[in-house]
C-alpha positions in Angstrom: 29.4 -65.9 -2.0 26.3 -64.0 -3.0 24.6 -67.2 -4.1 25.4 -68.9 -0.8 23.7 -66.0 1.1 20.6 -66.4 -1.0 19.9 -70.0 -0.1 17.1 -71.0 2.2 19.2 -71.7 5.2 20.9 -68.4 5.0 17.7 -66.5 4.6 15.8 -68.4 7.3 17.1 -66.4 10.3 16.3 -63.1 8.5 12.7 -64.2 7.7 12.2 -65.4 11.3 13.6 -62.2 12.6 11.4 -60.1 10.4 8.4 -62.2 11.5 9.1 -61.1 15.0 9.5 -57.4 13.9 6.2 -57.7 11.9 4.5 -59.0 15.0 5.8 -56.2 17.1 5.1 -53.4 14.5 1.6 -54.8 14.0 1.1 -54.8 17.7 2.2 -51.2 17.8 -0.3 -50.2 15.0 -3.0 -52.0 17.0 -2.0 -50.3 20.2 -1.9 -46.8 18.6 -5.3 -47.4 17.0 -6.9 -48.6 20.3 -5.3 -45.6 22.2 -6.7 -43.2 19.6 -10.1 -44.8 19.7 -10.3 -44.6 23.5 -8.5 -41.3 24.2 -8.5 -39.3 20.9 -12.0 -39.8 19.4 -14.0 -37.7 21.8 -14.7 -35.0 19.3 -14.8 -36.9 16.1 -18.6 -36.6 16.0 -18.1 -32.8 15.5 -16.5 -33.4 12.1 -18.6 -33.5 8.9 -16.9 -36.6 7.4 -16.0 -40.0 8.8 -12.4 -39.8 7.7 -10.9 -39.4 11.2 -12.7 -42.4 12.8 -12.1 -44.5 9.7 -8.4 -43.8 9.9 -8.4 -45.1 13.5 -10.4 -48.3 12.6 -8.1 -49.0 9.6 -5.1 -48.8 12.0 -6.8 -51.2 14.4 -7.8 -53.6 11.6 -4.4 -53.6 9.9 -2.6 -54.0 13.3 -4.9 -56.9 14.2 -4.5 -58.6 10.8 -0.7 -58.3 10.9 -0.4 -59.3 14.5 -2.3 -62.6 14.0 -0.7 -63.6 10.7 2.9 -62.6 11.5 3.2 -66.1 13.1 2.9 -67.6 9.6 6.2 -65.9 8.6 8.1 -67.4 11.5 6.4 -70.8 11.1 6.9 -70.9 7.4 10.6 -70.1 7.6 11.2 -72.6 10.4 9.3 -75.5 8.7 10.3 -74.6 5.1 6.6 -74.3 4.2 6.1 -72.4 1.0 2.3 -72.3 1.7 2.8 -70.5 5.0 5.3 -68.1 3.4 2.9 -67.3 0.6 0.1 -66.6 3.1 2.5 -64.4 5.1 3.5 -62.5 2.0 -0.2 -61.9 1.0 -1.1 -60.7 4.5 2.0 -58.5 4.6 1.0 -57.0 1.3 -2.5 -56.3 2.6 -1.2 -54.7 5.7 1.3 -52.7 3.7 -1.4 -51.4 1.3 -3.8 -50.5 4.2 -1.2 -48.7 6.3 0.5 -46.9 3.3 -2.8 -45.7 1.8 -4.1 -44.6 5.3 -0.9 -42.7 5.9 -1.0 -40.8 2.6 -4.7 -40.1 3.0 -4.3 -38.9 6.6 -1.6 -36.4 5.5 -3.7 -35.3 2.6 -6.7 -34.8 4.9 -4.4 -33.0 7.4 -3.2 -30.5 4.7 -6.2 -30.0 2.5 -9.5 -31.1 4.0 -9.5 -30.7 7.7 -10.5 -27.0 8.0 -13.6 -27.7 5.9 -14.6 -30.6 8.0 -15.2 -28.7 11.3 -18.9 -28.9 11.9 -19.5 -27.3 15.4 -22.1 -24.8 14.3 -24.4 -27.4 12.7 -23.9 -29.7 15.8 -25.0 -26.7 18.0 -28.1 -26.1 15.8 -29.1 -29.7 16.0 -27.9 -30.4 19.5 -31.5 -31.0 20.8 -31.9 -33.9 18.4 -28.4 -35.3 17.6 -27.3 -36.1 21.2 -24.1 -34.0 20.9 -24.9 -31.5 23.7 -22.6 -33.2 26.1 -19.8 -33.4 23.6 -20.1 -29.7 22.8 -20.1 -28.8 26.5 -17.0 -30.9 27.0 -15.3 -29.2 24.1 -16.1 -25.7 25.3 -15.1 -26.5 28.9 -11.8 -28.2 28.0 -10.6 -25.6 25.5 -12.3 -22.6 27.2 -14.1 -21.5 24.0 -17.7 -20.9 22.9 -19.4 -21.9 19.7 -17.6 -22.5 16.5 -16.4 -18.9 15.9 -17.8 -17.2 19.0 -20.9 -16.9 21.2 -23.0 -15.7 18.3 -23.4 -19.4 17.3 -25.7 -19.8 20.4 -29.1 -18.3 20.9 -29.0 -15.9 23.9 -31.6 -18.0 25.8 -29.8 -21.3 25.2 -26.2 -20.5 25.8 -24.7 -23.2 28.1 -22.7 -22.6 31.2 -19.7 -24.4 29.5 -19.3 -21.2 27.5 -18.3 -19.3 30.6 -15.7 -19.5 33.3 -16.9 -21.3 36.4 -19.3 -19.0 38.3 -20.8 -19.8 41.7 -24.1 -18.3 40.5 -24.3 -20.7 37.6 -25.3 -17.9 35.2 -23.8 -17.6 31.7 -24.7 -14.6 29.5 -23.1 -13.2 26.3 -21.1 -10.6 28.2 -19.3 -13.3 30.3 -18.6 -16.0 27.7 -15.1 -17.0 26.5 -13.9 -14.7 23.8 -12.7 -17.2 21.3 -14.6 -19.8 19.3 -13.8 -23.5 19.3 -13.0 -24.0 15.7 -9.3 -23.3 16.0 -8.9 -25.5 19.1 -10.8 -28.4 17.6 -8.8 -28.1 14.3 -5.5 -28.2 16.2 -6.6 -31.2 18.3 -7.6 -33.2 15.1 -4.6 -32.0 13.2 -2.1 -33.3 15.8 -3.8 -36.7 16.0 -4.2 -37.1 12.3 -0.6 -36.1 11.7 0.6 -38.6 14.3 -1.6 -41.4 12.9 -0.5 -40.7 9.3 3.2 -40.8 10.0 2.9 -43.9 12.2 1.0 -45.7 9.4 3.6 -44.7 6.8 6.5 -45.7 9.1 4.9 -49.1 9.8 4.1 -49.7 6.1 7.8 -49.3 5.3 8.6 -52.1 7.7 6.3 -54.3 5.6 8.4 -53.7 2.5 11.4 -55.4 4.0 9.2 -58.4 4.8 7.8 -58.6 1.3 11.3 -58.7 -0.1 12.7 -61.3 2.4 9.6 -63.5 2.1 9.8 -63.5 -1.6 13.5 -64.4 -1.6 12.9 -67.2 0.9 10.0 -68.6 -1.2 12.2 -68.6 -4.3 15.1 -70.2 -2.4 12.8 -73.0 -1.2 11.4 -73.4 -4.7 14.9 -73.7 -6.2 16.0 -76.1 -3.4 12.9 -78.4 -4.0 13.7 -78.5 -7.7 17.3 -79.7 -6.9 16.0 -82.3 -4.5 13.5 -83.6 -7.0 
């Protein structure tokens, strides 16, 4: 009975079904990556390293790669093509490796590196030349904060109106700024998004494991069947 369920005809529906699942899961990774790029990368320029944006781009790349090549799994199973199945296995392994490593690195970054990566004070000091003035103002207005750890990060003559609650007079001085700095708010914002991306990447990488096993079994079943025919 076990041998019968390991032949190519028995495995074919499973591989085709997995091809559809791989296509959907890769589309999900691509969708999450694009969503994070559009909606959740506003303040990535205030981080010292490129880890956060790189995580987003890897999600997009892995999702795109898997989304395109998932069709080879279905086509290979339906046409009994070992070449297509081999290509599908290779692409599934690449996607698995990319998503798995991204997930683990994202969670490591979340737990061990993130706090050191906050770079608001340097961005403020170089805001005249680095083009981040608008991003800093957006951060301060959205989270109702001022500077990295307080208004002391700003020179009294250059403190922006985004550091203060809306005032009809348009004036903003040290005595009227928000009490808290932006470090904690930015850290929480990045932490939530990195945590989400990390677990999504790990979850989708586990889906690839099933495909690697099924595709390998189908390839071997086709190989054995061809030997019998020959």
